[in-house]
N, C-alpha and C positions, 0 to 999 in steps of 0.2 A: 426474276426477269426472264428465265428460260422456259417458263410454263407455256407461254403462247408460242414460242419458237418450236418447241417439240410437241405441241398439242396435248399437254397434260392437264388433267382435271385438278391436280393439286401437286404440291411438292412431294416427291417420292420418299424422301428420307427424313421426314418429320418424325419425332419420337412418339407422338400420340397415336399409336397404332392399337386397335382393338386386339385383345388377347387372342381371339379366334383367327385374326389375320396374320399372326406372327409366322415367320419362316421356320419350318420344322427342321432345324439343323440337328446334327448328331449330338452335339454338346447340350443342346436344349432338351432333347429327348432323354439323355442320360440324367440330367438334372431333375427332370420331372419324375423319372423312375425312382431316384433316390429320395425325393421329397414325399412321394407316395408311400415309400417304405417307412419313412420317418413317421408319417401319420398312423400307420398300422402299429408301430412300436410305441407310440405316445411318449417319445423321449425328447432328447436335446440333439439338435443337428447344427451343422456348420456348413455354410455355403460361401466359398471365397472365389475371388477372381480379380484380374487386373481391372483398372479403370476402363469402363466402356465395354466390358465383356458381356453385359446383359444380365447381371445378377438380379436386379429388381424386376426386370422383364420376366425372368424365369419364375420368380415368386408370383407375379401377377397372373401368369399363365396357369400355374397349378392351383392357386386360390380361386380362380374364376371357374374351375371345374369342380370345386367342392360342393357337395350337396348341402344347401343352406340349413336343412333340418338336422344334419348330423354334426356340422362344424360351425364354429364362430371364429372368424379371423380378425385379429387385432394387429394393426401395423404401427410401429413406433419408429419414426425417422430421426427423432431428437436424441442424440447419444453423447452430448458433450458436457452434461451436468453431473451433479452428485447423485447419491442414492435416492434422496428425497425427490429430486427432479424426475428421476426415472419412475418412481412410484406415482407421482402426480400424472405423468404422461400415461401410464398404464390405467390409472383410475379414470382419467378423462375418456380414454377409449372404451372403458367398461361402463361408462355412464355413472360413475360413483362420485360422491362429494369428496373434496380434498381434505385429508387429515393433516394435523399439525405436527405430528411426530412420526418417526420412522417405524416404531413398533406398531402403532395403530394403523399406519398405512399398509404395513406388511400383512397384518391380520385381516384388514378390510379386503385387500386384493385376493388373498387366499380364500376367504369366505365366499367371494363372488365366483371364483373359479370352481369351488366345490359345488356351489348352487347350480351353475351351468352344467356341470358334469353329472351330478346326482339327481337333480330335480328336472332340469330341462333336457337331460340326455343329449347334450351337445358337447363336443370336445373343443375346448378353447385352443386356438392356434395363435401363438404370440410370435410375431416376426419383428426382430430388432434389426433394422437396417443401419448401415454405416457403423457397424458394431466395432470396427477397428478403433473408434474414438472412445470406447467405453473405458472408464477407469477400473483399476483392479478391484476396488471394493464394490463397484456396481456389478461386475461380472460375478463376484462371489454371492451377492444377494440374489441375483437372478437364478443362480444355481439352487440356492436354498428355497426359492419360490416353487420349485418343481418337486419338493420333498413332501409327500403326503403319506400318512399312516406309516410312519417310520420307513419311508422310501419303498413301500410295498404296493402302493396304489397310484399308478400314473394318471394324473388328472389334467395335465397341461402339456401341450406340445410346444416346444420352444425352439425357434430357429434363429441363429445368429447369421447375419449376412454382412460381409465386409471385404476389404481388400486383402491381398495375400499376406500382409504383415500380421493380420489377426491369427492366421494359422501358425505363424512363427511364435507369436506371443503365447498362444495356448500350449506350446511345447515347453514353456518355462516351468520350473519347479513350483513356483507360486500358484500356478493354475492346474496342478496335477489332478486335484479332486474334480474339477470341471472337465478336464480332458478325458478322464476315465468315464465320465457320464455321457460322452458324445457317442451316440449310436449310429449316426450318419455323418460322414465327412465327404464333401465333394468340392473339387476345384473346377470352376467353369472356364473352359478354354474358348478360343475364338473359332470362327468359321475356318474350315479347311480350304486349301487352295482349290480343290475340286468343287466345293460347295459355293464358292464365291460367285461364279457366273449365274448359278440358279438363284442365289440370294438377290443379286441385282435385278434379274428378270422378274422375280417375285415382287419386289418393291415397285418396279416400273409398271407391272401389270395392274397393281392396285390403283394406279392413277391413269389407267386407260391407254397404256403404251405396250404394244406387243412386239415392237421392234428391238433388236439388240443395239442399244445406243453406245455401248462401250466396246472398242476394239480389243482383241485378245491381248495385245501388248499393254494396253491401258489397264486391263484387269489384272495382269501379272504385276504391273507397277503398283496398283492399288493394294494388292495383297502384301507385297514386300514392304510397303510403307506403313501398313497398319497391323500386320500379322493376323489379319482376319477378325480383329475386334470390331463388333458391329457399330458402335458409336463412332469411332474414328473412320470406319469405312464410309458411313453415311455422310459425315462432315466433309471428307475429302471428295467424295463423289458429287456432292452438292456444288462444290466450288469448280470441279472439273466440268460439270454440265454448264455452268455459267460461262466458263472460258470458251467452250464449244459454241454456245449461242452467240457470244460476242464475235466469233470468227465466221458466223453465219454458215456453219456446217451442221450436219445432222448425226455425227458420230464423234464420240470422245476418243481422241488419240493419246498416245503416250506423251506427246508434247503438251497437250492440254493438262494432263495429269501433273506433269512437271511444273507447269505454270501455277497450278493450284497449290502444289506443295510449297512453292516459293512464297505465295501469298499467305499461306498459313504459318510459315516459319516465323518464330518470334523475332 
């Protein structure tokens, strides 16, 4: 309802943002640097963060910059099943038929990864999102999936993406073998207090607004309420803009932000 009031071409905090239009925060730049390092090493990486920190967004950004002739990216968001469910998901992404047993599925996926690497000269990049849901046996099988030529020939780049609890799980003794294979670990933080005004301005500029719609007190309250996590920032800012439009004013105040917080409170 506030688009017309503020003269916006679209809602500024919608999640469907093109990767090239993402705000270049410090934490996003660090994540991209770590992921590029992972690609060079052709190993196993871990990207964690709190809910709404932009983990999947960071993956979209780095994969969008990969040269299609050198890399093949496969994205798996379904992580709540057993080992066979995981192999089926990977096989579907690879365009392979579904095998009926675990051993056949394992050999089939490995054979296709070898074909891509050795024949097509492309590095397969397998991204497992929501990896904090993975069962222990699935984590172990995925580790084995990266073992080629007695662990001397890296042919698969594997990235686990999940909530902070995944980092704690991989610190357990049962996952010591996998933890030792991690060549990149990165925890994605939120926007800094100094970055938040620029982030808001960036999102507003994308929808045709050059004016600072948030008062400094509102921005400070927004940071304190969300700790700079992009998704909560966008959600709260959306409601605060609605409150300002209802009051027929053209700037979001700390009072509007407080009203938005109360509306969002369970």
